[in-house]
VOVOTOR-756254 format. One record per atom (N, C-alpha, C, O, CB): y, x, z; atom name. Coordinates in Angstrom, 1 decimal. Atoms other than C-alpha are relative to their C-alpha. Glycine has a CB too. Example, Ala and Ser with C-alpha at 12.3 -4.5 7.8 and 13.67 -1.06 7.14 Angstrom:
// VOVOTOR-756254
{{-1.2, 0.9, 0.0}, 'N'}
{{-4.5, 12.3, 7.8}, 'CA'}
{{1.2, 0.9, 0.0}, 'C'}
{{1.2, 1.9, 0.7}, 'O'}
{{0.0, -1.0, 1.2}, 'CB'}
{{-1.1, -0.9, 0.0}, 'N'}
{{-1.1, 13.7, 7.1}, 'CA'}
{{1.1, -0.8, 0.8}, 'C'}
{{2.2, -0.3, 0.9}, 'O'}
{{0.5, 0.4, -1.4}, 'CB'}
// end
This chain:
// VOVOTOR-756254
{{-0.3, 1.4, 0.1}, 'N'}
{{10.3, 26.9, 24.5}, 'CA'}
{{1.3, -0.1, -0.8}, 'C'}
{{2.2, 0.6, -0.6}, 'O'}
{{0.0, -0.7, 1.4}, 'CB'}
{{-1.2, 0.4, 0.7}, 'N'}
{{12.8, 25.4, 22.2}, 'CA'}
{{1.1, -0.6, 0.8}, 'C'}
{{0.8, -1.1, 1.9}, 'O'}
{{-0.3, -0.9, -1.2}, 'CB'}
{{-1.1, 0.7, -0.7}, 'N'}
{{16.2, 24.0, 23.2}, 'CA'}
{{0.5, -1.0, -1.0}, 'C'}
{{0.9, -0.7, -2.1}, 'O'}
{{1.1, 1.0, 0.4}, 'CB'}
{{-0.5, 1.1, 0.8}, 'N'}
{{17.2, 20.7, 21.8}, 'CA'}
{{1.4, -0.4, 0.5}, 'C'}
{{1.6, -0.5, 1.7}, 'O'}
{{-0.9, -1.3, 0.1}, 'CB'}
{{-1.4, 0.2, -0.4}, 'N'}
{{21.0, 20.0, 21.8}, 'CA'}
{{0.5, -1.2, -0.8}, 'C'}
{{0.3, -1.3, -2.0}, 'O'}
{{0.9, 1.2, -0.2}, 'CB'}
{{-0.5, 1.2, 0.7}, 'N'}
{{22.6, 16.6, 21.0}, 'CA'}
{{1.4, -0.2, 0.7}, 'C'}
{{1.7, 0.1, 1.8}, 'O'}
{{-0.9, -1.2, 0.2}, 'CB'}
{{-1.3, 0.4, -0.5}, 'N'}
{{26.2, 15.4, 21.4}, 'CA'}
{{0.3, -1.4, -0.3}, 'C'}
{{-0.1, -2.0, -1.2}, 'O'}
{{1.1, 1.0, -0.6}, 'CB'}
{{-0.5, 1.3, 0.2}, 'N'}
{{27.9, 12.1, 21.8}, 'CA'}
{{1.4, 0.0, 0.5}, 'C'}
{{1.8, 0.7, 1.5}, 'O'}
{{-0.8, -1.1, 0.8}, 'CB'}
{{-1.4, 0.0, -0.4}, 'N'}
{{31.6, 11.5, 21.9}, 'CA'}
{{0.7, -1.3, -0.2}, 'C'}
{{0.2, -2.1, -1.0}, 'O'}
{{0.8, 1.1, -0.7}, 'CB'}
{{-0.7, 1.3, 0.1}, 'N'}
{{34.0, 8.6, 22.4}, 'CA'}
{{1.4, 0.2, 0.7}, 'C'}
{{1.4, 0.7, 1.8}, 'O'}
{{-0.8, -1.1, 0.7}, 'CB'}
{{-1.4, 0.0, -0.5}, 'N'}
{{37.8, 8.5, 22.9}, 'CA'}
{{0.4, 1.3, 0.8}, 'C'}
{{0.9, 1.2, 1.9}, 'O'}
{{0.1, -1.2, 1.0}, 'CB'}
{{-0.4, -1.3, -0.6}, 'N'}
{{38.3, 12.2, 23.6}, 'CA'}
{{-0.9, 0.5, 1.1}, 'C'}
{{-0.6, 1.6, 1.7}, 'O'}
{{1.3, -0.2, 0.7}, 'CB'}
{{1.0, -0.5, -1.0}, 'N'}
{{35.3, 12.6, 25.9}, 'CA'}
{{-1.3, 0.2, -0.8}, 'C'}
{{-1.7, -0.5, -1.7}, 'O'}
{{-0.2, -1.0, 1.2}, 'CB'}
{{1.3, -0.3, 0.6}, 'N'}
{{32.0, 14.2, 24.9}, 'CA'}
{{-1.0, 0.4, 1.0}, 'C'}
{{-0.7, 1.0, 2.1}, 'O'}
{{0.2, 1.2, -1.0}, 'CB'}
{{1.1, -0.4, -0.9}, 'N'}
{{28.6, 14.6, 26.5}, 'CA'}
{{-0.9, 0.9, -0.9}, 'C'}
{{-1.3, 0.4, -2.0}, 'O'}
{{-0.8, -1.2, 0.6}, 'CB'}
{{0.9, -0.8, 0.7}, 'N'}
{{26.5, 17.5, 25.3}, 'CA'}
{{-1.3, 0.1, 0.8}, 'C'}
{{-1.3, 0.6, 2.0}, 'O'}
{{0.6, 1.5, -0.3}, 'CB'}
{{1.3, 0.1, -0.8}, 'N'}
{{22.8, 17.1, 26.3}, 'CA'}
{{-0.9, 1.2, -0.5}, 'C'}
{{-1.0, 1.3, -1.7}, 'O'}
{{-0.7, -1.3, -0.2}, 'CB'}
{{0.9, -1.1, 0.3}, 'N'}
{{20.5, 20.1, 26.4}, 'CA'}
{{-1.4, -0.3, 0.6}, 'C'}
{{-1.5, -0.7, 1.8}, 'O'}
{{0.5, 1.4, 0.4}, 'CB'}
{{1.3, 0.2, -0.5}, 'N'}
{{16.7, 19.8, 26.8}, 'CA'}
{{-0.8, 1.3, -0.4}, 'C'}
{{-0.9, 1.6, -1.6}, 'O'}
{{-0.7, -1.3, -0.6}, 'CB'}
{{0.8, -1.2, 0.2}, 'N'}
{{14.4, 22.9, 27.2}, 'CA'}
{{0.4, 1.1, 0.9}, 'C'}
{{0.9, 0.9, 2.0}, 'O'}
{{0.1, 0.4, -1.5}, 'CB'}
{{-0.4, -1.2, -0.8}, 'N'}
{{15.1, 26.4, 28.3}, 'CA'}
{{1.2, 0.6, -0.7}, 'C'}
{{1.3, 0.7, -1.9}, 'O'}
{{-1.2, 1.1, 0.0}, 'CB'}
{{-1.2, -0.6, 0.5}, 'N'}
{{18.5, 28.0, 28.0}, 'CA'}
{{0.0, 1.4, 0.3}, 'C'}
{{0.3, 1.8, 1.5}, 'O'}
{{1.3, -0.8, 0.7}, 'CB'}
{{0.2, -1.5, -0.3}, 'N'}
{{18.0, 31.7, 27.6}, 'CA'}
{{0.5, 0.8, -1.2}, 'C'}
{{1.2, 0.3, -2.1}, 'O'}
{{-1.5, 0.3, 0.2}, 'CB'}
{{-0.5, -0.9, 1.0}, 'N'}
{{18.8, 34.7, 25.4}, 'CA'}
{{-0.3, -0.5, -1.4}, 'C'}
{{0.5, -0.4, -2.3}, 'O'}
{{-0.7, 1.4, 0.2}, 'CB'}
{{0.4, 0.4, 1.3}, 'N'}
{{16.9, 33.2, 22.5}, 'CA'}
{{0.5, -1.4, -0.5}, 'C'}
{{0.8, -1.6, -1.6}, 'O'}
{{-1.5, 0.0, -0.1}, 'CB'}
{{-0.4, 1.4, 0.3}, 'N'}
{{18.1, 29.6, 22.7}, 'CA'}
{{1.4, -0.3, 0.2}, 'C'}
{{2.0, -1.3, -0.3}, 'O'}
{{-0.9, -1.0, 0.8}, 'CB'}
{{-1.4, 0.2, -0.4}, 'N'}
{{21.6, 29.9, 24.1}, 'CA'}
{{0.9, -0.1, -1.3}, 'C'}
{{1.9, -0.9, -1.2}, 'O'}
{{0.5, 1.1, 0.9}, 'CB'}
{{-0.8, 0.1, 1.2}, 'N'}
{{23.1, 30.4, 20.6}, 'CA'}
{{0.1, -1.4, -0.6}, 'C'}
{{1.1, -1.9, -1.1}, 'O'}
{{-0.4, 0.9, -1.1}, 'CB'}
{{0.0, 1.4, 0.5}, 'N'}
{{22.1, 26.8, 19.7}, 'CA'}
{{1.0, -0.8, 0.8}, 'C'}
{{1.7, -1.6, 0.2}, 'O'}
{{-1.4, -0.6, 0.2}, 'CB'}
{{-1.0, 0.8, -0.8}, 'N'}
{{24.2, 25.4, 22.6}, 'CA'}
{{1.4, 0.5, -0.3}, 'C'}
{{2.3, -0.3, -0.4}, 'O'}
{{-0.3, 0.2, 1.5}, 'CB'}
{{-1.3, -0.6, 0.3}, 'N'}
{{27.0, 27.8, 21.8}, 'CA'}
{{0.5, -0.6, -1.3}, 'C'}
{{1.7, -0.9, -1.5}, 'O'}
{{-0.1, 1.5, -0.1}, 'CB'}
{{-0.4, 0.5, 1.3}, 'N'}
{{27.1, 26.6, 18.2}, 'CA'}
{{0.3, -1.5, 0.1}, 'C'}
{{1.3, -1.9, -0.5}, 'O'}
{{-1.2, 0.2, -1.1}, 'CB'}
{{-0.3, 1.5, -0.2}, 'N'}
{{27.0, 22.9, 19.3}, 'CA'}
{{1.4, -0.1, 0.6}, 'C'}
{{2.1, -1.0, 0.2}, 'O'}
{{-1.1, -0.6, 0.8}, 'CB'}
{{-1.3, 0.1, -0.7}, 'N'}
{{30.0, 23.5, 21.6}, 'CA'}
{{1.1, 0.4, -0.9}, 'C'}
{{2.1, -0.3, -1.0}, 'O'}
{{0.0, 0.9, 1.3}, 'CB'}
{{-1.0, -0.4, 0.9}, 'N'}
{{31.9, 25.4, 19.0}, 'CA'}
{{0.3, -1.1, -1.1}, 'C'}
{{1.4, -1.4, -1.4}, 'O'}
{{-0.4, 1.3, -0.7}, 'CB'}
{{-0.2, 1.0, 1.0}, 'N'}
{{31.3, 22.7, 16.4}, 'CA'}
{{0.7, -1.2, 0.5}, 'C'}
{{1.6, -1.8, -0.1}, 'O'}
{{-1.4, -0.4, -0.6}, 'CB'}
{{-0.7, 1.1, -0.7}, 'N'}
{{32.3, 20.0, 18.8}, 'CA'}
{{1.4, 0.2, 0.2}, 'C'}
{{2.3, -0.7, -0.1}, 'O'}
{{-0.7, -0.4, 1.3}, 'CB'}
{{-1.4, -0.3, -0.3}, 'N'}
{{35.5, 21.7, 19.8}, 'CA'}
{{0.8, 0.2, -1.3}, 'C'}
{{2.0, 0.0, -1.3}, 'O'}
{{0.1, 1.2, 0.8}, 'CB'}
{{-0.7, -0.2, 1.3}, 'N'}
{{36.3, 22.5, 16.1}, 'CA'}
{{0.2, -1.3, -0.7}, 'C'}
{{1.2, -1.4, -1.5}, 'O'}
{{-0.8, 0.9, -0.8}, 'CB'}
{{-0.1, 1.2, 0.7}, 'N'}
{{35.9, 18.9, 15.0}, 'CA'}
{{1.1, -0.9, 0.6}, 'C'}
{{1.7, -1.7, -0.1}, 'O'}
{{-1.3, -0.8, 0.1}, 'CB'}
{{-0.9, 1.0, -0.6}, 'N'}
{{38.1, 17.0, 17.5}, 'CA'}
{{0.6, 0.6, 1.3}, 'C'}
{{0.2, 1.5, 1.9}, 'O'}
{{-0.8, -1.2, 0.3}, 'CB'}
{{-0.7, -0.3, -1.3}, 'N'}
{{40.5, 17.2, 20.4}, 'CA'}
{{-0.7, -0.7, 1.1}, 'C'}
{{-0.9, -1.9, 1.0}, 'O'}
{{1.5, -0.3, -0.1}, 'CB'}
{{0.8, 0.6, -1.1}, 'N'}
{{38.6, 16.6, 23.6}, 'CA'}
{{0.8, 0.2, 1.3}, 'C'}
{{1.2, 1.3, 1.6}, 'O'}
{{-1.4, 0.5, 0.1}, 'CB'}
{{-0.6, -0.2, -1.3}, 'N'}
{{40.1, 15.9, 27.0}, 'CA'}
{{-1.1, 0.4, 1.0}, 'C'}
{{-0.8, 0.9, 2.1}, 'O'}
{{0.6, -1.4, 0.4}, 'CB'}
{{1.0, -0.2, -1.0}, 'N'}
{{36.7, 16.1, 28.7}, 'CA'}
{{-1.3, 0.3, -0.7}, 'C'}
{{-1.7, -0.4, -1.6}, 'O'}
{{-0.2, -1.2, 1.0}, 'CB'}
{{1.3, -0.3, 0.5}, 'N'}
{{33.4, 17.8, 27.9}, 'CA'}
{{-1.0, 0.1, 1.2}, 'C'}
{{-0.7, 0.9, 2.1}, 'O'}
{{0.0, 1.3, -0.8}, 'CB'}
{{1.0, 0.0, -1.0}, 'N'}
{{30.3, 17.2, 30.1}, 'CA'}
{{-1.3, 0.5, -0.6}, 'C'}
{{-1.7, 0.0, -1.6}, 'O'}
{{-0.2, -1.4, 0.7}, 'CB'}
{{1.2, -0.5, 0.5}, 'N'}
{{27.2, 19.3, 29.6}, 'CA'}
{{-1.1, -0.6, 0.9}, 'C'}
{{-1.2, -0.3, 2.1}, 'O'}
{{-0.1, 1.5, 0.0}, 'CB'}
{{1.1, 0.6, -0.8}, 'N'}
{{24.1, 17.3, 30.7}, 'CA'}
{{-1.1, 1.0, 0.0}, 'C'}
{{-1.8, 1.3, -1.0}, 'O'}
{{-0.5, -1.3, -0.7}, 'CB'}
{{1.1, -1.0, -0.2}, 'N'}
{{21.6, 19.8, 32.1}, 'CA'}
{{-1.2, -0.6, 0.6}, 'C'}
{{-2.1, 0.1, 1.0}, 'O'}
{{0.6, 1.1, 1.0}, 'CB'}
{{1.2, 0.7, -0.6}, 'N'}
{{19.1, 17.2, 33.3}, 'CA'}
{{-1.3, 0.4, -0.6}, 'C'}
{{-2.4, 0.3, 0.0}, 'O'}
{{0.2, -1.5, 0.0}, 'CB'}
{{1.2, -0.4, 0.7}, 'N'}
{{16.6, 18.4, 30.7}, 'CA'}
{{-0.2, 1.5, -0.1}, 'C'}
{{-1.1, 1.9, -0.8}, 'O'}
{{0.1, -0.6, -1.4}, 'CB'}
{{0.2, -1.4, 0.0}, 'N'}
{{17.1, 22.1, 31.2}, 'CA'}
{{-0.8, 0.5, 1.2}, 'C'}
{{-0.5, 0.3, 2.3}, 'O'}
{{1.4, 0.7, 0.0}, 'CB'}
{{0.9, -0.4, -1.0}, 'N'}
{{14.2, 23.6, 33.0}, 'CA'}
{{0.2, 1.4, 0.5}, 'C'}
{{-0.2, 1.8, 1.6}, 'O'}
{{-1.4, 0.0, -0.5}, 'CB'}
{{-0.3, -1.4, -0.3}, 'N'}
{{15.4, 27.2, 33.0}, 'CA'}
{{1.3, 0.5, -0.6}, 'C'}
{{1.6, 0.0, -1.8}, 'O'}
{{-1.2, 1.0, -0.4}, 'CB'}
{{-1.2, -0.5, 0.6}, 'N'}
{{18.7, 29.0, 32.5}, 'CA'}
{{0.2, 1.4, 0.5}, 'C'}
{{0.2, 1.7, 1.7}, 'O'}
{{1.3, -0.9, 0.4}, 'CB'}
{{-0.2, -1.3, -0.5}, 'N'}
{{19.3, 32.7, 32.5}, 'CA'}
{{1.5, 0.4, -0.2}, 'C'}
{{2.4, -0.5, -0.4}, 'O'}
{{-0.8, 1.0, -0.9}, 'CB'}
{{-1.4, -0.4, 0.0}, 'N'}
{{22.6, 34.8, 32.5}, 'CA'}
{{0.6, -0.3, -1.4}, 'C'}
{{1.8, -0.6, -1.5}, 'O'}
{{0.1, 1.4, 0.3}, 'CB'}
{{-0.5, 0.3, 1.3}, 'N'}
{{23.0, 34.3, 28.7}, 'CA'}
{{0.4, -1.4, -0.1}, 'C'}
{{1.5, -1.8, -0.6}, 'O'}
{{-1.0, 0.3, -1.1}, 'CB'}
{{-0.4, 1.5, -0.1}, 'N'}
{{23.0, 30.5, 29.2}, 'CA'}
{{1.2, -0.2, 0.8}, 'C'}
{{2.1, -1.0, 0.4}, 'O'}
{{-1.2, -0.8, 0.5}, 'CB'}
{{-1.2, 0.1, -0.8}, 'N'}
{{25.5, 30.8, 32.0}, 'CA'}
{{1.2, 0.5, -0.7}, 'C'}
{{2.3, -0.1, -0.6}, 'O'}
{{-0.2, 0.7, 1.3}, 'CB'}
{{-1.1, -0.5, 0.8}, 'N'}
{{27.7, 32.9, 29.8}, 'CA'}
{{0.5, -1.0, -1.1}, 'C'}
{{1.7, -1.1, -1.3}, 'O'}
{{-0.3, 1.3, -0.6}, 'CB'}
{{-0.3, 1.1, 1.0}, 'N'}
{{27.6, 30.2, 27.1}, 'CA'}
{{0.8, -1.1, 0.7}, 'C'}
{{1.8, -1.6, 0.1}, 'O'}
{{-1.2, -0.5, -0.7}, 'CB'}
{{-0.7, 1.1, -0.8}, 'N'}
{{28.6, 27.6, 29.7}, 'CA'}
{{1.4, 0.5, 0.4}, 'C'}
{{2.4, -0.3, 0.3}, 'O'}
{{-0.8, -0.4, 1.2}, 'CB'}
{{-1.3, -0.5, -0.4}, 'N'}
{{31.5, 29.8, 31.0}, 'CA'}
{{0.9, 0.1, -1.2}, 'C'}
{{2.1, -0.2, -1.1}, 'O'}
{{-0.2, 1.4, 0.6}, 'CB'}
{{-0.8, -0.1, 1.2}, 'N'}
{{32.7, 30.5, 27.4}, 'CA'}
{{0.5, -1.4, -0.4}, 'C'}
{{1.6, -1.6, -0.8}, 'O'}
{{-0.8, 0.7, -1.1}, 'CB'}
{{-0.4, 1.4, 0.3}, 'N'}
{{32.7, 26.7, 26.7}, 'CA'}
{{1.0, -0.5, 0.9}, 'C'}
{{2.0, -1.1, 0.5}, 'O'}
{{-1.3, -0.9, 0.0}, 'CB'}
{{-1.0, 0.5, -1.0}, 'N'}
{{34.6, 26.0, 29.9}, 'CA'}
{{1.3, 0.7, -0.4}, 'C'}
{{2.4, 0.0, -0.3}, 'O'}
{{-0.4, 0.4, 1.4}, 'CB'}
{{-1.3, -0.7, 0.3}, 'N'}
{{37.2, 28.6, 28.9}, 'CA'}
{{0.7, -0.6, -1.2}, 'C'}
{{1.9, -0.8, -1.2}, 'O'}
{{-0.3, 1.5, -0.2}, 'CB'}
{{-0.6, 0.5, 1.2}, 'N'}
{{37.7, 27.2, 25.5}, 'CA'}
{{0.6, -1.4, 0.2}, 'C'}
{{1.7, -1.8, -0.3}, 'O'}
{{-1.1, -0.1, -1.2}, 'CB'}
{{-0.4, 1.4, -0.3}, 'N'}
{{38.0, 23.6, 26.8}, 'CA'}
{{1.3, 0.1, 0.8}, 'C'}
{{2.3, -0.7, 0.6}, 'O'}
{{-1.1, -0.8, 0.7}, 'CB'}
{{-1.1, -0.1, -0.9}, 'N'}
{{40.4, 24.6, 29.5}, 'CA'}
{{1.3, 0.5, -0.7}, 'C'}
{{2.4, 0.1, -0.4}, 'O'}
{{-0.3, 0.9, 1.2}, 'CB'}
{{-1.1, -0.5, 0.7}, 'N'}
{{42.6, 26.6, 27.1}, 'CA'}
{{0.7, -1.1, -0.8}, 'C'}
{{1.9, -1.0, -1.1}, 'O'}
{{-0.5, 1.1, -1.0}, 'CB'}
{{-0.6, 1.2, 0.8}, 'N'}
{{43.1, 23.3, 25.2}, 'CA'}
{{0.5, -1.1, 1.0}, 'C'}
{{0.8, -2.2, 0.5}, 'O'}
{{-1.0, -0.5, -0.9}, 'CB'}
{{-0.4, 1.0, -0.9}, 'N'}
{{44.0, 21.5, 28.4}, 'CA'}
{{-1.0, -1.0, 0.4}, 'C'}
{{-0.6, -2.0, 1.1}, 'O'}
{{1.2, -0.7, -0.5}, 'CB'}
{{1.1, 0.9, -0.3}, 'N'}
{{40.7, 19.8, 28.8}, 'CA'}
{{-0.8, 0.3, 1.3}, 'C'}
{{-0.5, 1.3, 1.9}, 'O'}
{{-0.9, -0.2, -1.1}, 'CB'}
{{0.9, -0.1, -1.2}, 'N'}
{{38.1, 19.4, 31.6}, 'CA'}
{{-1.4, 0.3, -0.5}, 'C'}
{{-1.9, -0.4, -1.4}, 'O'}
{{0.1, -1.2, 0.9}, 'CB'}
{{1.4, -0.4, 0.4}, 'N'}
{{34.6, 21.0, 31.3}, 'CA'}
{{-0.8, -0.2, 1.3}, 'C'}
{{-0.5, 0.5, 2.3}, 'O'}
{{-0.1, 1.5, -0.5}, 'CB'}
{{0.8, 0.2, -1.2}, 'N'}
{{31.9, 19.8, 33.7}, 'CA'}
{{-1.5, 0.1, -0.3}, 'C'}
{{-1.9, 0.0, -1.5}, 'O'}
{{0.3, -1.4, 0.5}, 'CB'}
{{1.5, 0.0, 0.1}, 'N'}
{{28.2, 20.1, 34.3}, 'CA'}
{{-0.5, -1.2, 0.7}, 'C'}
{{0.0, -1.6, 1.7}, 'O'}
{{-0.6, 1.4, 0.5}, 'CB'}
{{0.6, 1.2, -0.6}, 'N'}
{{25.9, 17.2, 35.1}, 'CA'}
{{-1.5, 0.2, 0.2}, 'C'}
{{-2.1, 0.7, -0.7}, 'O'}
{{0.4, -1.2, -0.8}, 'CB'}
{{1.5, 0.2, -0.3}, 'N'}
{{22.5, 16.7, 36.7}, 'CA'}
{{-0.8, 1.2, -0.2}, 'C'}
{{-1.9, 1.1, -0.8}, 'O'}
{{-0.5, -1.1, -0.9}, 'CB'}
{{0.9, -1.1, 0.1}, 'N'}
{{21.2, 20.2, 36.9}, 'CA'}
{{-1.2, -0.1, 0.8}, 'C'}
{{-1.2, -0.6, 2.0}, 'O'}
{{0.8, 1.3, 0.4}, 'CB'}
{{1.2, 0.0, -0.7}, 'N'}
{{17.6, 20.5, 37.9}, 'CA'}
{{0.1, 1.0, 1.2}, 'C'}
{{0.9, 1.9, 1.1}, 'O'}
{{-1.2, 0.3, -0.9}, 'CB'}
{{0.0, -0.9, -1.2}, 'N'}
{{16.8, 22.4, 41.2}, 'CA'}
{{0.1, 1.5, -0.4}, 'C'}
{{0.8, 2.2, 0.2}, 'O'}
{{-1.1, -0.2, 0.9}, 'CB'}
{{0.0, -1.4, 0.4}, 'N'}
{{16.1, 25.7, 39.4}, 'CA'}
{{1.3, 0.4, -0.5}, 'C'}
{{1.8, 1.5, -0.2}, 'O'}
{{-1.1, 0.2, -1.0}, 'CB'}
{{-1.3, -0.3, 0.6}, 'N'}
{{19.4, 25.6, 37.5}, 'CA'}
{{1.1, -0.1, 1.1}, 'C'}
{{2.0, 0.7, 1.1}, 'O'}
{{0.3, -1.0, -1.2}, 'CB'}
{{-1.0, 0.1, -1.1}, 'N'}
{{21.3, 24.4, 40.6}, 'CA'}
{{-0.1, 1.2, 0.9}, 'C'}
{{1.0, 1.7, 1.4}, 'O'}
{{-0.3, -1.3, 0.8}, 'CB'}
{{0.1, -1.2, -0.8}, 'N'}
{{19.9, 27.4, 42.5}, 'CA'}
{{0.7, 1.2, -0.7}, 'C'}
{{1.3, 2.0, 0.0}, 'O'}
{{-1.5, 0.3, 0.2}, 'CB'}
{{-0.7, -1.1, 0.7}, 'N'}
{{21.2, 29.8, 39.8}, 'CA'}
{{1.5, -0.2, 0.2}, 'C'}
{{2.2, 0.8, 0.4}, 'O'}
{{-0.4, 0.0, -1.5}, 'CB'}
{{-1.4, 0.2, -0.1}, 'N'}
{{24.6, 28.2, 40.0}, 'CA'}
{{0.4, 0.4, 1.5}, 'C'}
{{1.5, 1.0, 1.6}, 'O'}
{{0.3, -1.5, -0.2}, 'CB'}
{{-0.4, -0.3, -1.3}, 'N'}
{{24.6, 28.6, 43.8}, 'CA'}
{{-0.1, 1.5, 0.3}, 'C'}
{{0.8, 2.1, 0.9}, 'O'}
{{-1.0, -0.7, 1.0}, 'CB'}
{{0.2, -1.5, -0.3}, 'N'}
{{23.2, 32.2, 43.9}, 'CA'}
{{1.2, 0.8, -0.7}, 'C'}
{{1.6, 1.8, -0.1}, 'O'}
{{-1.3, 0.4, -0.5}, 'CB'}
{{-1.0, -0.7, 0.8}, 'N'}
{{25.8, 33.3, 41.3}, 'CA'}
{{1.4, -0.4, 0.5}, 'C'}
{{2.4, 0.3, 0.1}, 'O'}
{{-0.1, -0.2, -1.5}, 'CB'}
{{-1.3, 0.5, -0.5}, 'N'}
{{28.7, 31.4, 43.0}, 'CA'}
{{0.6, -0.9, -1.1}, 'C'}
{{1.8, -1.3, -0.9}, 'O'}
{{0.9, 1.1, 0.3}, 'CB'}
{{-0.6, 0.8, 1.1}, 'N'}
{{29.2, 29.4, 39.7}, 'CA'}
{{0.1, -1.4, 0.4}, 'C'}
{{0.8, -2.2, -0.3}, 'O'}
{{-0.8, 0.2, -1.2}, 'CB'}
{{-0.1, 1.4, -0.4}, 'N'}
{{28.8, 26.2, 41.6}, 'CA'}
{{1.4, -0.3, 0.5}, 'C'}
{{1.8, -1.4, 0.6}, 'O'}
{{-1.0, -0.4, 1.1}, 'CB'}
{{-1.4, 0.2, -0.4}, 'N'}
{{32.4, 26.8, 42.8}, 'CA'}
{{0.9, 0.2, -1.1}, 'C'}
{{2.1, -0.1, -1.0}, 'O'}
{{0.3, 1.0, 1.1}, 'CB'}
{{-0.8, -0.2, 1.2}, 'N'}
{{33.6, 27.6, 39.3}, 'CA'}
{{0.0, -1.2, -0.8}, 'C'}
{{1.0, -1.7, -1.3}, 'O'}
{{-0.5, 1.2, -0.8}, 'CB'}
{{0.2, 1.2, 0.8}, 'N'}
{{32.2, 24.6, 37.5}, 'CA'}
{{0.1, -1.2, 0.9}, 'C'}
{{-0.2, -1.2, 2.1}, 'O'}
{{-1.4, 0.0, -0.7}, 'CB'}
{{0.1, 1.3, -0.7}, 'N'}
{{32.6, 21.0, 38.5}, 'CA'}
{{-1.4, -0.5, -0.4}, 'C'}
{{-1.7, -0.6, -1.5}, 'O'}
{{1.2, -1.0, -0.5}, 'CB'}
{{1.4, 0.4, 0.3}, 'N'}
{{29.0, 19.8, 38.9}, 'CA'}
{{-0.2, -1.4, 0.6}, 'C'}
{{0.1, -1.6, 1.8}, 'O'}
{{-1.0, 1.0, 0.7}, 'CB'}
{{0.3, 1.4, -0.4}, 'N'}
{{28.0, 16.1, 39.1}, 'CA'}
{{-1.5, -0.1, 0.1}, 'C'}
{{-2.3, 0.5, -0.6}, 'O'}
{{0.6, -1.0, -1.1}, 'CB'}
{{1.4, 0.3, -0.3}, 'N'}
{{24.7, 14.8, 40.4}, 'CA'}
{{-0.6, -0.8, -1.2}, 'C'}
{{-1.8, -0.7, -1.5}, 'O'}
{{-0.2, -0.7, 1.3}, 'CB'}
{{0.5, 0.8, 1.1}, 'N'}
{{24.4, 12.4, 37.4}, 'CA'}
{{1.0, 0.2, -1.1}, 'C'}
{{2.1, 0.6, -1.0}, 'O'}
{{-0.1, -1.5, 0.5}, 'CB'}
{{-0.8, -0.1, 1.2}, 'N'}
{{25.8, 12.3, 33.9}, 'CA'}
{{1.0, -1.2, 0.0}, 'C'}
{{0.6, -2.3, 0.0}, 'O'}
{{-0.8, 0.0, -1.3}, 'CB'}
{{-1.0, 1.1, 0.0}, 'N'}
{{29.1, 10.3, 33.9}, 'CA'}
{{0.0, -0.7, -1.4}, 'C'}
{{-0.4, -0.1, -2.4}, 'O'}
{{1.4, 0.6, 0.2}, 'CB'}
{{0.0, 0.7, 1.3}, 'N'}
{{29.4, 7.6, 31.3}, 'CA'}
{{1.2, 0.5, -0.9}, 'C'}
{{2.2, 1.0, -0.3}, 'O'}
{{0.2, -1.6, 0.3}, 'CB'}
{{-1.1, -0.5, 1.0}, 'N'}
{{31.5, 8.5, 28.2}, 'CA'}
{{1.3, -0.6, 0.3}, 'C'}
{{2.3, 0.1, 0.2}, 'O'}
{{-0.4, -0.3, -1.4}, 'CB'}
{{-1.3, 0.6, -0.2}, 'N'}
{{34.2, 6.0, 29.1}, 'CA'}
{{0.5, 0.2, 1.4}, 'C'}
{{1.6, -0.4, 1.8}, 'O'}
{{-0.2, -1.5, -0.3}, 'CB'}
{{-0.5, -0.2, -1.4}, 'N'}
{{34.4, 7.1, 32.8}, 'CA'}
{{1.0, 1.2, -0.1}, 'C'}
{{0.9, 2.1, -0.9}, 'O'}
{{-1.2, 0.4, 0.9}, 'CB'}
{{-1.0, -1.0, 0.0}, 'N'}
{{37.4, 9.2, 33.7}, 'CA'}
{{-0.1, 0.8, 1.3}, 'C'}
{{0.6, 1.7, 1.6}, 'O'}
{{1.4, -0.5, -0.1}, 'CB'}
// end
């Protein structure tokens, strides 16, 4: 299955939405989107909307961790939003639910 990635940003905040499966083959698409976004502008907050992600493997988690590291190095906040049960389970089993800030819903771009 393909992975569709889209971004929206406003006033230093960005939402990156992913739809599909986040795995070895599709994770580079998300990684490229995050790199492009961070290269284009200074962001205080990046939220990755996982509501459309049906599956995520370790490669996908590594892309998310890498994105978080890059945003934090720049003094920003990196958050995950609306993971489906399968992705939430992976976060819990790996302990990454304590590493990432995870929201039940996608925050509005203008929310702080």
